[in-house]
PDB file of the backbone (N, CA, C, O) and the ligand in Angstrom, with CONECT records:
HET     ZN  A 101       1
ATOM      1  N   UNK A   1      88.620 107.427  94.963  1.00  0.00           N
ATOM      2  CA  UNK A   1      87.275 106.825  95.107  1.00  0.00           C
ATOM      3  C   UNK A   1      86.036 107.808  94.720  1.00  0.00           C
ATOM      4  O   UNK A   1      85.839 108.874  95.302  1.00  0.00           O
ATOM      5  N   UNK A   2      85.354 107.388  93.828  1.00  0.00           N
ATOM      6  CA  UNK A   2      84.277 108.286  93.266  1.00  0.00           C
ATOM      7  C   UNK A   2      82.850 107.922  93.790  1.00  0.00           C
ATOM      8  O   UNK A   2      81.889 108.689  93.849  1.00  0.00           O
ATOM      9  N   UNK A   3      82.893 106.576  94.167  1.00  0.00           N
ATOM     10  CA  UNK A   3      81.550 106.015  94.585  1.00  0.00           C
ATOM     11  C   UNK A   3      81.684 104.766  95.677  1.00  0.00           C
ATOM     12  O   UNK A   3      82.629 103.992  95.523  1.00  0.00           O
ATOM     13  N   UNK A   4      80.919 104.592  96.585  1.00  0.00           N
ATOM     14  CA  UNK A   4      80.918 103.602  97.594  1.00  0.00           C
ATOM     15  C   UNK A   4      81.055 102.287  96.821  1.00  0.00           C
ATOM     16  O   UNK A   4      80.349 102.208  95.816  1.00  0.00           O
ATOM     17  N   UNK A   5      81.796 101.298  97.094  1.00  0.00           N
ATOM     18  CA  UNK A   5      82.121 100.012  96.258  1.00  0.00           C
ATOM     19  C   UNK A   5      80.757  99.198  96.686  1.00  0.00           C
ATOM     20  O   UNK A   5      80.274  98.383  95.899  1.00  0.00           O
ATOM     21  N   UNK A   6      80.209  99.433  97.863  1.00  0.00           N
ATOM     22  CA  UNK A   6      79.183  98.518  98.479  1.00  0.00           C
ATOM     23  C   UNK A   6      77.700  99.003  97.955  1.00  0.00           C
ATOM     24  O   UNK A   6      76.879  98.126  97.688  1.00  0.00           O
ATOM     25  N   UNK A   7      77.395 100.202  97.825  1.00  0.00           N
ATOM     26  CA  UNK A   7      76.105 100.581  97.449  1.00  0.00           C
ATOM     27  C   UNK A   7      76.115 101.608  96.277  1.00  0.00           C
ATOM     28  O   UNK A   7      75.088 102.075  95.783  1.00  0.00           O
ATOM     29  N   UNK A   8      77.281 101.884  95.916  1.00  0.00           N
ATOM     30  CA  UNK A   8      77.413 102.836  94.541  1.00  0.00           C
ATOM     31  C   UNK A   8      76.950 104.273  94.947  1.00  0.00           C
ATOM     32  O   UNK A   8      76.742 105.115  94.074  1.00  0.00           O
ATOM     33  N   UNK A   9      76.799 104.534  96.195  1.00  0.00           N
ATOM     34  CA  UNK A   9      76.446 106.105  96.485  1.00  0.00           C
ATOM     35  C   UNK A   9      77.647 106.967  96.206  1.00  0.00           C
ATOM     36  O   UNK A   9      78.775 106.495  96.349  1.00  0.00           O
ATOM     37  N   UNK A  10      77.466 108.165  95.827  1.00  0.00           N
ATOM     38  CA  UNK A  10      78.467 109.047  95.602  1.00  0.00           C
ATOM     39  C   UNK A  10      79.466 109.278  96.831  1.00  0.00           C
ATOM     40  O   UNK A  10      78.992 109.468  97.951  1.00  0.00           O
ATOM     41  N   UNK A  11      80.741 109.263  96.637  1.00  0.00           N
ATOM     42  CA  UNK A  11      81.470 109.403  97.773  1.00  0.00           C
ATOM     43  C   UNK A  11      81.730 110.934  98.044  1.00  0.00           C
ATOM     44  O   UNK A  11      82.176 111.701  97.191  1.00  0.00           O
ATOM     45  N   UNK A  12      81.402 111.283  99.318  1.00  0.00           N
ATOM     46  CA  UNK A  12      81.464 112.691  99.584  1.00  0.00           C
ATOM     47  C   UNK A  12      82.774 112.985 100.635  1.00  0.00           C
ATOM     48  O   UNK A  12      82.801 113.969 101.374  1.00  0.00           O
ATOM     49  N   UNK A  13      83.659 112.148 100.584  1.00  0.00           N
ATOM     50  CA  UNK A  13      84.875 112.581 101.399  1.00  0.00           C
ATOM     51  C   UNK A  13      84.910 112.072 102.743  1.00  0.00           C
ATOM     52  O   UNK A  13      85.872 112.390 103.442  1.00  0.00           O
ATOM     53  N   UNK A  14      83.909 111.249 103.266  1.00  0.00           N
ATOM     54  CA  UNK A  14      83.792 110.878 104.609  1.00  0.00           C
ATOM     55  C   UNK A  14      84.419 109.424 104.772  1.00  0.00           C
ATOM     56  O   UNK A  14      84.449 108.706 103.772  1.00  0.00           O
ATOM     57  N   UNK A  15      84.885 108.987 105.890  1.00  0.00           N
ATOM     58  CA  UNK A  15      85.409 107.640 106.125  1.00  0.00           C
ATOM     59  C   UNK A  15      84.148 106.575 106.226  1.00  0.00           C
ATOM     60  O   UNK A  15      84.412 105.378 106.107  1.00  0.00           O
ATOM     61  N   UNK A  16      83.055 106.910 106.399  1.00  0.00           N
ATOM     62  CA  UNK A  16      81.921 105.995 106.377  1.00  0.00           C
ATOM     63  C   UNK A  16      80.821 106.374 105.405  1.00  0.00           C
ATOM     64  O   UNK A  16      80.343 107.506 105.471  1.00  0.00           O
ATOM     65  N   UNK A  17      80.417 105.561 104.568  1.00  0.00           N
ATOM     66  CA  UNK A  17      79.484 105.802 103.555  1.00  0.00           C
ATOM     67  C   UNK A  17      78.418 106.528 104.138  1.00  0.00           C
ATOM     68  O   UNK A  17      78.031 106.138 105.240  1.00  0.00           O
ATOM     69  N   UNK A  18      77.807 107.611 103.562  1.00  0.00           N
ATOM     70  CA  UNK A  18      76.677 108.292 104.103  1.00  0.00           C
ATOM     71  C   UNK A  18      75.324 107.655 103.938  1.00  0.00           C
ATOM     72  O   UNK A  18      74.324 108.080 104.517  1.00  0.00           O
ATOM     73  N   UNK A  19      75.330 106.558 103.080  1.00  0.00           N
ATOM     74  CA  UNK A  19      74.006 106.013 102.590  1.00  0.00           C
ATOM     75  C   UNK A  19      74.119 104.652 103.330  1.00  0.00           C
ATOM     76  O   UNK A  19      73.254 104.452 104.183  1.00  0.00           O
ATOM     77  N   UNK A  20      75.098 103.640 103.126  1.00  0.00           N
ATOM     78  CA  UNK A  20      74.941 102.366 103.811  1.00  0.00           C
ATOM     79  C   UNK A  20      75.913 102.227 104.978  1.00  0.00           C
ATOM     80  O   UNK A  20      75.895 101.116 105.506  1.00  0.00           O
ATOM     81  N   UNK A  21      76.661 103.022 105.434  1.00  0.00           N
ATOM     82  CA  UNK A  21      77.528 103.143 106.507  1.00  0.00           C
ATOM     83  C   UNK A  21      78.538 102.119 106.563  1.00  0.00           C
ATOM     84  O   UNK A  21      78.946 101.627 107.615  1.00  0.00           O
ATOM     85  N   UNK A  22      79.008 101.747 105.183  1.00  0.00           N
ATOM     86  CA  UNK A  22      80.262 100.984 105.171  1.00  0.00           C
ATOM     87  C   UNK A  22      81.382 101.832 105.425  1.00  0.00           C
ATOM     88  O   UNK A  22      81.500 103.006 105.074  1.00  0.00           O
ATOM     89  N   UNK A  23      82.367 100.984 106.203  1.00  0.00           N
ATOM     90  CA  UNK A  23      83.668 101.713 106.644  1.00  0.00           C
ATOM     91  C   UNK A  23      84.457 101.811 105.319  1.00  0.00           C
ATOM     92  O   UNK A  23      84.716 100.767 104.721  1.00  0.00           O
ATOM     93  N   UNK A  24      84.865 103.034 104.812  1.00  0.00           N
ATOM     94  CA  UNK A  24      85.580 103.236 103.742  1.00  0.00           C
ATOM     95  C   UNK A  24      87.043 103.640 104.178  1.00  0.00           C
ATOM     96  O   UNK A  24      87.845 103.880 103.275  1.00  0.00           O
ATOM     97  N   UNK A  25      87.415 103.725 105.369  1.00  0.00           N
ATOM     98  CA  UNK A  25      88.709 104.052 105.948  1.00  0.00           C
ATOM     99  C   UNK A  25      89.849 103.312 105.277  1.00  0.00           C
ATOM    100  O   UNK A  25      90.794 103.915 104.769  1.00  0.00           O
ATOM    101  N   UNK A  26      89.744 102.052 105.286  1.00  0.00           N
ATOM    102  CA  UNK A  26      90.727 101.166 104.724  1.00  0.00           C
ATOM    103  C   UNK A  26      91.119 101.453 103.431  1.00  0.00           C
ATOM    104  O   UNK A  26      92.304 101.530 103.109  1.00  0.00           O
ATOM    105  N   UNK A  27      89.924 101.664 102.446  1.00  0.00           N
ATOM    106  CA  UNK A  27      90.149 102.168 101.031  1.00  0.00           C
ATOM    107  C   UNK A  27      90.835 103.351 100.957  1.00  0.00           C
ATOM    108  O   UNK A  27      91.774 103.474 100.171  1.00  0.00           O
ATOM    109  N   UNK A  28      90.420 104.384 101.802  1.00  0.00           N
ATOM    110  CA  UNK A  28      90.898 105.787 101.664  1.00  0.00           C
ATOM    111  C   UNK A  28      92.339 105.656 101.967  1.00  0.00           C
ATOM    112  O   UNK A  28      93.163 106.192 101.226  1.00  0.00           O
ATOM    113  N   UNK A  29      92.741 104.898 103.131  1.00  0.00           N
ATOM    114  CA  UNK A  29      94.072 104.816 103.535  1.00  0.00           C
ATOM    115  C   UNK A  29      95.061 104.189 102.262  1.00  0.00           C
ATOM    116  O   UNK A  29      96.176 104.649 102.018  1.00  0.00           O
ATOM    117  N   UNK A  30      94.578 103.315 101.678  1.00  0.00           N
ATOM    118  CA  UNK A  30      95.310 102.591 100.645  1.00  0.00           C
ATOM    119  C   UNK A  30      95.482 103.720  99.473  1.00  0.00           C
ATOM    120  O   UNK A  30      96.564 103.896  98.913  1.00  0.00           O
ATOM    121  N   UNK A  31      94.268 104.488  99.151  1.00  0.00           N
ATOM    122  CA  UNK A  31      94.596 105.416  98.074  1.00  0.00           C
ATOM    123  C   UNK A  31      95.620 106.435  98.481  1.00  0.00           C
ATOM    124  O   UNK A  31      96.506 106.824  97.719  1.00  0.00           O
ATOM    125  N   UNK A  32      95.473 106.819  99.621  1.00  0.00           N
ATOM    126  CA  UNK A  32      96.542 107.878 100.356  1.00  0.00           C
ATOM    127  C   UNK A  32      98.134 107.390 100.008  1.00  0.00           C
ATOM    128  O   UNK A  32      98.987 108.051  99.415  1.00  0.00           O
ATOM    129  N   UNK A  33      98.250 106.098 100.535  1.00  0.00           N
ATOM    130  CA  UNK A  33      99.500 105.336 100.456  1.00  0.00           C
ATOM    131  C   UNK A  33     100.048 105.293  98.988  1.00  0.00           C
ATOM    132  O   UNK A  33     101.231 105.445  98.681  1.00  0.00           O
ATOM    133  N   UNK A  34      99.006 105.062  98.128  1.00  0.00           N
ATOM    134  CA  UNK A  34      99.432 104.915  96.600  1.00  0.00           C
ATOM    135  C   UNK A  34      99.831 106.292  96.144  1.00  0.00           C
ATOM    136  O   UNK A  34     100.843 106.455  95.463  1.00  0.00           O
ATOM    137  N   UNK A  35      98.956 107.405  96.554  1.00  0.00           N
ATOM    138  CA  UNK A  35      99.430 108.638  96.079  1.00  0.00           C
ATOM    139  C   UNK A  35     100.905 109.204  96.754  1.00  0.00           C
ATOM    140  O   UNK A  35     101.630 110.055  96.238  1.00  0.00           O
ATOM    141  N   UNK A  36     101.099 108.620  97.817  1.00  0.00           N
ATOM    142  CA  UNK A  36     102.266 109.063  98.760  1.00  0.00           C
ATOM    143  C   UNK A  36     103.537 108.360  97.801  1.00  0.00           C
ATOM    144  O   UNK A  36     104.489 109.065  97.466  1.00  0.00           O
ATOM    145  N   UNK A  37     103.462 107.064  97.439  1.00  0.00           N
ATOM    146  CA  UNK A  37     104.295 106.516  96.635  1.00  0.00           C
ATOM    147  C   UNK A  37     104.364 106.979  95.213  1.00  0.00           C
ATOM    148  O   UNK A  37     105.431 106.767  94.636  1.00  0.00           O
ATOM    149  N   UNK A  38     103.410 107.574  94.554  1.00  0.00           N
ATOM    150  CA  UNK A  38     103.450 108.052  93.184  1.00  0.00           C
ATOM    151  C   UNK A  38     104.249 109.398  93.510  1.00  0.00           C
ATOM    152  O   UNK A  38     105.226 109.621  92.795  1.00  0.00           O
ATOM    153  N   UNK A  39     104.003 110.123  94.301  1.00  0.00           N
ATOM    154  CA  UNK A  39     104.669 111.314  94.623  1.00  0.00           C
ATOM    155  C   UNK A  39     106.241 111.164  94.781  1.00  0.00           C
ATOM    156  O   UNK A  39     107.095 111.878  94.256  1.00  0.00           O
ATOM    157  N   UNK A  40     106.431 110.078  95.620  1.00  0.00           N
ATOM    158  CA  UNK A  40     107.895 109.747  95.853  1.00  0.00           C
ATOM    159  C   UNK A  40     108.529 109.349  94.534  1.00  0.00           C
ATOM    160  O   UNK A  40     109.660 109.722  94.223  1.00  0.00           O
ATOM    161  N   UNK A  41     107.841 108.655  93.844  1.00  0.00           N
ATOM    162  CA  UNK A  41     108.374 108.142  92.588  1.00  0.00           C
ATOM    163  C   UNK A  41     108.645 109.201  91.471  1.00  0.00           C
ATOM    164  O   UNK A  41     109.504 109.062  90.600  1.00  0.00           O
ATOM    165  N   UNK A  42     107.853 110.225  91.592  1.00  0.00           N
ATOM    166  CA  UNK A  42     108.083 111.528  90.740  1.00  0.00           C
ATOM    167  C   UNK A  42     109.244 112.262  91.123  1.00  0.00           C
ATOM    168  O   UNK A  42     110.046 112.667  90.281  1.00  0.00           O
ATOM    169  N   UNK A  43     109.403 112.493  92.576  1.00  0.00           N
ATOM    170  CA  UNK A  43     110.436 113.147  93.043  1.00  0.00           C
ATOM    171  C   UNK A  43     111.820 112.504  92.953  1.00  0.00           C
ATOM    172  O   UNK A  43     112.859 113.160  92.869  1.00  0.00           O
ATOM    173  N   UNK A  44     111.755 111.206  92.976  1.00  0.00           N
ATOM    174  CA  UNK A  44     112.979 110.170  92.780  1.00  0.00           C
ATOM    175  C   UNK A  44     113.499 110.430  91.082  1.00  0.00           C
ATOM    176  O   UNK A  44     114.670 110.408  90.705  1.00  0.00           O
ATOM    177  N   UNK A  45     112.294 110.670  90.222  1.00  0.00           N
ATOM    178  CA  UNK A  45     112.647 110.732  88.837  1.00  0.00           C
ATOM    179  C   UNK A  45     113.406 112.200  88.638  1.00  0.00           C
ATOM    180  O   UNK A  45     114.504 112.336  88.099  1.00  0.00           O
ATOM    181  N   UNK A  46     112.724 113.092  89.097  1.00  0.00           N
ATOM    182  CA  UNK A  46     113.526 114.366  88.891  1.00  0.00           C
ATOM    183  C   UNK A  46     114.838 114.516  89.728  1.00  0.00           C
ATOM    184  O   UNK A  46     115.646 115.422  89.527  1.00  0.00           O
ATOM    185  N   UNK A  47     114.964 113.662  90.571  1.00  0.00           N
ATOM    186  CA  UNK A  47     116.220 113.626  91.265  1.00  0.00           C
ATOM    187  C   UNK A  47     117.231 112.503  90.757  1.00  0.00           C
ATOM    188  O   UNK A  47     118.180 112.110  91.435  1.00  0.00           O
ATOM    189  N   UNK A  48     116.916 112.036  89.486  1.00  0.00           N
ATOM    190  CA  UNK A  48     117.750 111.033  88.796  1.00  0.00           C
ATOM    191  C   UNK A  48     117.975 109.790  89.636  1.00  0.00           C
ATOM    192  O   UNK A  48     118.966 109.094  89.413  1.00  0.00           O
ATOM    193  N   UNK A  49     117.152 109.489  90.541  1.00  0.00           N
ATOM    194  CA  UNK A  49     117.252 108.252  91.352  1.00  0.00           C
ATOM    195  C   UNK A  49     116.145 107.288  90.769  1.00  0.00           C
ATOM    196  O   UNK A  49     115.001 107.190  91.213  1.00  0.00           O
ATOM    197  N   UNK A  50     116.646 106.631  89.760  1.00  0.00           N
ATOM    198  CA  UNK A  50     115.702 105.875  88.970  1.00  0.00           C
ATOM    199  C   UNK A  50     115.367 104.355  89.798  1.00  0.00           C
ATOM    200  O   UNK A  50     114.378 103.672  89.531  1.00  0.00           O
ATOM    201  N   UNK A  51     116.201 104.056  90.646  1.00  0.00           N
ATOM    202  CA  UNK A  51     116.017 102.817  91.250  1.00  0.00           C
ATOM    203  C   UNK A  51     114.778 103.098  92.429  1.00  0.00           C
ATOM    204  O   UNK A  51     113.833 102.352  92.681  1.00  0.00           O
ATOM    205  N   UNK A  52     115.060 104.235  92.968  1.00  0.00           N
ATOM    206  CA  UNK A  52     113.990 104.589  93.998  1.00  0.00           C
ATOM    207  C   UNK A  52     112.578 105.056  93.268  1.00  0.00           C
ATOM    208  O   UNK A  52     111.488 104.942  93.830  1.00  0.00           O
ATOM    209  N   UNK A  53     112.740 105.565  92.018  1.00  0.00           N
ATOM    210  CA  UNK A  53     111.664 105.708  91.267  1.00  0.00           C
ATOM    211  C   UNK A  53     110.883 104.537  90.938  1.00  0.00           C
ATOM    212  O   UNK A  53     109.653 104.528  90.921  1.00  0.00           O
ATOM    213  N   UNK A  54     111.668 103.495  90.662  1.00  0.00           N
ATOM    214  CA  UNK A  54     111.034 102.161  90.120  1.00  0.00           C
ATOM    215  C   UNK A  54     110.393 101.595  91.458  1.00  0.00           C
ATOM    216  O   UNK A  54     109.268 101.097  91.420  1.00  0.00           O
ATOM    217  N   UNK A  55     111.158 101.679  92.713  1.00  0.00           N
ATOM    218  CA  UNK A  55     110.517 101.166  93.868  1.00  0.00           C
ATOM    219  C   UNK A  55     109.208 101.805  94.292  1.00  0.00           C
ATOM    220  O   UNK A  55     108.297 101.092  94.713  1.00  0.00           O
ATOM    221  N   UNK A  56     109.103 102.866  94.218  1.00  0.00           N
ATOM    222  CA  UNK A  56     107.910 103.811  94.522  1.00  0.00           C
ATOM    223  C   UNK A  56     106.909 103.693  93.583  1.00  0.00           C
ATOM    224  O   UNK A  56     105.758 103.634  94.016  1.00  0.00           O
ATOM    225  N   UNK A  57     107.103 103.641  92.313  1.00  0.00           N
ATOM    226  CA  UNK A  57     106.124 103.380  91.289  1.00  0.00           C
ATOM    227  C   UNK A  57     105.596 102.007  91.359  1.00  0.00           C
ATOM    228  O   UNK A  57     104.383 101.867  91.199  1.00  0.00           O
ATOM    229  N   UNK A  58     106.291 101.030  91.565  1.00  0.00           N
ATOM    230  CA  UNK A  58     105.767  99.619  91.770  1.00  0.00           C
ATOM    231  C   UNK A  58     104.763  99.634  93.025  1.00  0.00           C
ATOM    232  O   UNK A  58     103.648  99.114  92.961  1.00  0.00           O
ATOM    233  N   UNK A  59     105.285 100.309  94.231  1.00  0.00           N
ATOM    234  CA  UNK A  59     104.432 100.234  95.303  1.00  0.00           C
ATOM    235  C   UNK A  59     103.156 100.975  95.053  1.00  0.00           C
ATOM    236  O   UNK A  59     102.103 100.480  95.455  1.00  0.00           O
ATOM    237  N   UNK A  60     103.162 102.132  94.414  1.00  0.00           N
ATOM    238  CA  UNK A  60     101.932 102.830  94.126  1.00  0.00           C
ATOM    239  C   UNK A  60     101.112 101.945  93.140  1.00  0.00           C
ATOM    240  O   UNK A  60      99.907 101.756  93.303  1.00  0.00           O
ATOM    241  N   UNK A  61     101.761 101.461  92.201  1.00  0.00           N
ATOM    242  CA  UNK A  61     100.848 100.567  91.304  1.00  0.00           C
ATOM    243  C   UNK A  61     100.219  99.282  92.078  1.00  0.00           C
ATOM    244  O   UNK A  61      99.087  98.920  91.758  1.00  0.00           O
ATOM    245  N   UNK A  62     100.822  98.692  92.936  1.00  0.00           N
ATOM    246  CA  UNK A  62     100.306  97.530  93.572  1.00  0.00           C
ATOM    247  C   UNK A  62      99.161  97.912  94.441  1.00  0.00           C
ATOM    248  O   UNK A  62      98.174  97.190  94.584  1.00  0.00           O
ATOM    249  N   UNK A  63      99.324  99.112  95.038  1.00  0.00           N
ATOM    250  CA  UNK A  63      98.287  99.725  95.993  1.00  0.00           C
ATOM    251  C   UNK A  63      96.980  99.981  95.197  1.00  0.00           C
ATOM    252  O   UNK A  63      95.882  99.523  95.514  1.00  0.00           O
ATOM    253  N   UNK A  64      97.239 100.789  94.098  1.00  0.00           N
ATOM    254  CA  UNK A  64      96.024 101.214  93.422  1.00  0.00           C
ATOM    255  C   UNK A  64      96.323 101.261  91.832  1.00  0.00           C
ATOM    256  O   UNK A  64      96.868 102.209  91.266  1.00  0.00           O
ATOM    257  N   UNK A  65      95.891 100.126  91.241  1.00  0.00           N
ATOM    258  CA  UNK A  65      96.357  99.857  89.809  1.00  0.00           C
ATOM    259  C   UNK A  65      95.367 100.715  88.885  1.00  0.00           C
ATOM    260  O   UNK A  65      94.299 100.221  88.524  1.00  0.00           O
ATOM    261  N   UNK A  66      95.752 102.037  88.502  1.00  0.00           N
ATOM    262  CA  UNK A  66      95.125 102.795  87.631  1.00  0.00           C
ATOM    263  C   UNK A  66      95.853 103.006  86.411  1.00  0.00           C
ATOM    264  O   UNK A  66      97.072 102.839  86.453  1.00  0.00           O
ATOM    265  N   UNK A  67      95.281 103.363  85.276  1.00  0.00           N
ATOM    266  CA  UNK A  67      95.955 103.486  84.159  1.00  0.00           C
ATOM    267  C   UNK A  67      97.321 104.477  84.124  1.00  0.00           C
ATOM    268  O   UNK A  67      98.297 104.260  83.407  1.00  0.00           O
ATOM    269  N   UNK A  68      97.181 105.580  85.029  1.00  0.00           N
ATOM    270  CA  UNK A  68      98.236 106.480  85.408  1.00  0.00           C
ATOM    271  C   UNK A  68      99.323 105.714  86.079  1.00  0.00           C
ATOM    272  O   UNK A  68     100.508 105.780  85.751  1.00  0.00           O
ATOM    273  N   UNK A  69      98.835 104.975  87.053  1.00  0.00           N
ATOM    274  CA  UNK A  69     100.087 104.238  87.881  1.00  0.00           C
ATOM    275  C   UNK A  69     100.710 103.104  87.144  1.00  0.00           C
ATOM    276  O   UNK A  69     101.797 102.660  87.513  1.00  0.00           O
ATOM    277  N   UNK A  70     100.021 102.574  86.035  1.00  0.00           N
ATOM    278  CA  UNK A  70     100.772 101.589  85.204  1.00  0.00           C
ATOM    279  C   UNK A  70     101.582 102.307  84.359  1.00  0.00           C
ATOM    280  O   UNK A  70     102.679 101.791  84.148  1.00  0.00           O
ATOM    281  N   UNK A  71     101.355 103.337  83.824  1.00  0.00           N
ATOM    282  CA  UNK A  71     101.901 104.388  82.782  1.00  0.00           C
ATOM    283  C   UNK A  71     103.170 104.779  83.665  1.00  0.00           C
ATOM    284  O   UNK A  71     104.293 104.589  83.198  1.00  0.00           O
ATOM    285  N   UNK A  72     103.018 105.271  84.817  1.00  0.00           N
ATOM    286  CA  UNK A  72     104.354 105.620  85.526  1.00  0.00           C
ATOM    287  C   UNK A  72     105.170 104.406  86.005  1.00  0.00           C
ATOM    288  O   UNK A  72     106.360 104.632  86.223  1.00  0.00           O
ATOM    289  N   UNK A  73     104.737 103.199  86.197  1.00  0.00           N
ATOM    290  CA  UNK A  73     105.436 102.130  86.319  1.00  0.00           C
ATOM    291  C   UNK A  73     106.304 101.688  85.206  1.00  0.00           C
ATOM    292  O   UNK A  73     107.458 101.282  85.336  1.00  0.00           O
ATOM    293  N   UNK A  74     105.611 101.810  84.045  1.00  0.00           N
ATOM    294  CA  UNK A  74     106.099 101.487  82.820  1.00  0.00           C
ATOM    295  C   UNK A  74     107.254 102.419  82.404  1.00  0.00           C
ATOM    296  O   UNK A  74     108.238 102.015  81.784  1.00  0.00           O
ATOM    297  N   UNK A  75     107.080 103.587  82.756  1.00  0.00           N
ATOM    298  CA  UNK A  75     108.277 104.652  82.572  1.00  0.00           C
ATOM    299  C   UNK A  75     109.491 104.312  83.606  1.00  0.00           C
ATOM    300  O   UNK A  75     110.656 104.498  83.253  1.00  0.00           O
ATOM    301  N   UNK A  76     109.204 103.859  84.757  1.00  0.00           N
ATOM    302  CA  UNK A  76     110.193 103.492  85.711  1.00  0.00           C
ATOM    303  C   UNK A  76     110.885 102.403  85.263  1.00  0.00           C
ATOM    304  O   UNK A  76     112.116 102.380  85.263  1.00  0.00           O
ATOM    305  N   UNK A  77     110.125 101.388  84.835  1.00  0.00           N
ATOM    306  CA  UNK A  77     110.702 100.052  84.453  1.00  0.00           C
ATOM    307  C   UNK A  77     111.767 100.389  83.218  1.00  0.00           C
ATOM    308  O   UNK A  77     112.812  99.749  83.102  1.00  0.00           O
ATOM    309  N   UNK A  78     111.446 101.314  82.432  1.00  0.00           N
ATOM    310  CA  UNK A  78     112.155 101.591  81.178  1.00  0.00           C
ATOM    311  C   UNK A  78     113.556 102.381  81.700  1.00  0.00           C
ATOM    312  O   UNK A  78     114.661 102.100  81.236  1.00  0.00           O
ATOM    313  N   UNK A  79     113.368 103.278  82.600  1.00  0.00           N
ATOM    314  CA  UNK A  79     114.779 103.882  82.976  1.00  0.00           C
ATOM    315  C   UNK A  79     115.764 103.015  83.968  1.00  0.00           C
ATOM    316  O   UNK A  79     116.931 103.335  84.195  1.00  0.00           O
ATOM    317  N   UNK A  80     115.093 101.850  84.530  1.00  0.00           N
ATOM    318  CA  UNK A  80     116.087 100.964  85.196  1.00  0.00           C
ATOM    319  C   UNK A  80     116.155  99.760  84.138  1.00  0.00           C
ATOM    320  O   UNK A  80     116.241  98.634  84.628  1.00  0.00           O
ATOM    321  N   UNK A  81     116.130  99.857  82.932  1.00  0.00           N
ATOM    322  CA  UNK A  81     116.438  98.888  81.876  1.00  0.00           C
ATOM    323  C   UNK A  81     115.626  97.560  81.963  1.00  0.00           C
ATOM    324  O   UNK A  81     116.053  96.514  81.475  1.00  0.00           O
ATOM    325  N   UNK A  82     114.478  97.657  82.584  1.00  0.00           N
ATOM    326  CA  UNK A  82     113.703  96.372  82.668  1.00  0.00           C
ATOM    327  C   UNK A  82     112.637  96.523  81.468  1.00  0.00           C
ATOM    328  O   UNK A  82     111.462  96.763  81.746  1.00  0.00           O
ATOM    329  N   UNK A  83     113.041  96.387  80.182  1.00  0.00           N
ATOM    330  CA  UNK A  83     112.403  96.669  78.981  1.00  0.00           C
ATOM    331  C   UNK A  83     111.335  95.493  78.778  1.00  0.00           C
ATOM    332  O   UNK A  83     110.353  95.815  78.109  1.00  0.00           O
ATOM    333  N   UNK A  84     111.370  94.469  79.150  1.00  0.00           N
ATOM    334  CA  UNK A  84     110.420  93.431  79.189  1.00  0.00           C
ATOM    335  C   UNK A  84     109.032  93.960  80.010  1.00  0.00           C
ATOM    336  O   UNK A  84     107.885  93.884  79.568  1.00  0.00           O
ATOM    337  N   UNK A  85     109.351  94.394  81.036  1.00  0.00           N
ATOM    338  CA  UNK A  85     108.288  94.804  82.053  1.00  0.00           C
ATOM    339  C   UNK A  85     107.776  95.980  81.469  1.00  0.00           C
ATOM    340  O   UNK A  85     106.547  96.031  81.421  1.00  0.00           O
ATOM    341  N   UNK A  86     108.398  96.931  81.017  1.00  0.00           N
ATOM    342  CA  UNK A  86     107.960  98.218  80.416  1.00  0.00           C
ATOM    343  C   UNK A  86     107.138  97.877  79.382  1.00  0.00           C
ATOM    344  O   UNK A  86     106.013  98.377  79.377  1.00  0.00           O
ATOM    345  N   UNK A  87     107.484  97.066  78.425  1.00  0.00           N
ATOM    346  CA  UNK A  87     106.686  96.540  77.322  1.00  0.00           C
ATOM    347  C   UNK A  87     105.418  96.034  77.642  1.00  0.00           C
ATOM    348  O   UNK A  87     104.381  96.403  77.090  1.00  0.00           O
ATOM    349  N   UNK A  88     105.507  95.046  78.684  1.00  0.00           N
ATOM    350  CA  UNK A  88     104.379  94.231  79.157  1.00  0.00           C
ATOM    351  C   UNK A  88     103.324  95.163  79.544  1.00  0.00           C
ATOM    352  O   UNK A  88     102.183  95.081  79.087  1.00  0.00           O
ATOM    353  N   UNK A  89     103.773  96.222  80.549  1.00  0.00           N
ATOM    354  CA  UNK A  89     102.924  97.210  81.158  1.00  0.00           C
ATOM    355  C   UNK A  89     102.274  98.018  80.087  1.00  0.00           C
ATOM    356  O   UNK A  89     101.064  98.245  80.078  1.00  0.00           O
ATOM    357  N   UNK A  90     103.125  98.453  79.171  1.00  0.00           N
ATOM    358  CA  UNK A  90     102.651  99.519  78.066  1.00  0.00           C
ATOM    359  C   UNK A  90     101.494  98.662  77.265  1.00  0.00           C
ATOM    360  O   UNK A  90     100.417  99.197  77.003  1.00  0.00           O
ATOM    361  N   UNK A  91     101.748  97.443  76.929  1.00  0.00           N
ATOM    362  CA  UNK A  91     100.837  96.670  75.995  1.00  0.00           C
ATOM    363  C   UNK A  91      99.536  96.485  76.787  1.00  0.00           C
ATOM    364  O   UNK A  91      98.445  96.541  76.220  1.00  0.00           O
ATOM    365  N   UNK A  92      99.675  96.243  78.231  1.00  0.00           N
ATOM    366  CA  UNK A  92      98.352  95.931  78.918  1.00  0.00           C
ATOM    367  C   UNK A  92      97.598  97.263  78.999  1.00  0.00           C
ATOM    368  O   UNK A  92      96.369  97.229  79.047  1.00  0.00           O
ATOM    369  N   UNK A  93      98.206  98.359  79.017  1.00  0.00           N
ATOM    370  CA  UNK A  93      97.267  99.569  78.812  1.00  0.00           C
ATOM    371  C   UNK A  93      96.435  99.741  77.504  1.00  0.00           C
ATOM    372  O   UNK A  93      95.316 100.247  77.420  1.00  0.00           O
ATOM    373  N   UNK A  94      97.221  99.206  76.470  1.00  0.00           N
ATOM    374  CA  UNK A  94      96.616  99.198  74.966  1.00  0.00           C
ATOM    375  C   UNK A  94      95.399  98.403  75.106  1.00  0.00           C
ATOM    376  O   UNK A  94      94.287  98.748  74.706  1.00  0.00           O
ATOM    377  N   UNK A  95      95.715  97.217  75.758  1.00  0.00           N
ATOM    378  CA  UNK A  95      94.503  96.223  75.640  1.00  0.00           C
ATOM    379  C   UNK A  95      93.347  96.655  76.359  1.00  0.00           C
ATOM    380  O   UNK A  95      92.229  96.298  75.990  1.00  0.00           O
ATOM    381  N   UNK A  96      93.538  97.492  77.487  1.00  0.00           N
ATOM    382  CA  UNK A  96      92.472  97.713  78.478  1.00  0.00           C
ATOM    383  C   UNK A  96      91.483  98.784  77.916  1.00  0.00           C
ATOM    384  O   UNK A  96      90.393  99.014  78.440  1.00  0.00           O
ATOM    385  N   UNK A  97      91.980  99.450  76.749  1.00  0.00           N
ATOM    386  CA  UNK A  97      91.071 100.478  76.220  1.00  0.00           C
ATOM    387  C   UNK A  97      89.839  99.958  75.754  1.00  0.00           C
ATOM    388  O   UNK A  97      88.988 100.714  75.285  1.00  0.00           O
TER     389      UNK A  97
HETATM  390 ZN    ZN A 101      77.530 102.863 100.579  1.00  0.00          ZN2+
END
């Protein structure tokens, strides 16, 4: 998160927005869970556990849908032979440019 979603103030790493006092804790927790699952997916990939990679990449992407999360999920879908999903995700990235 780079900015407060309520007032657009720059995010300075606190759980409460310094300007509007919005509780940002839930969003921060979601971002941290997404990062946790992203790291698990990458670890599963280097461990050749592609089903676990796919599971964690999907969780990460559902928690925080960034272009990198979609790219990781597309790669995970590819290695578990879900080619239609991989193509769908990859083409959705190209359309969002
Ligand atoms: Zn704010």
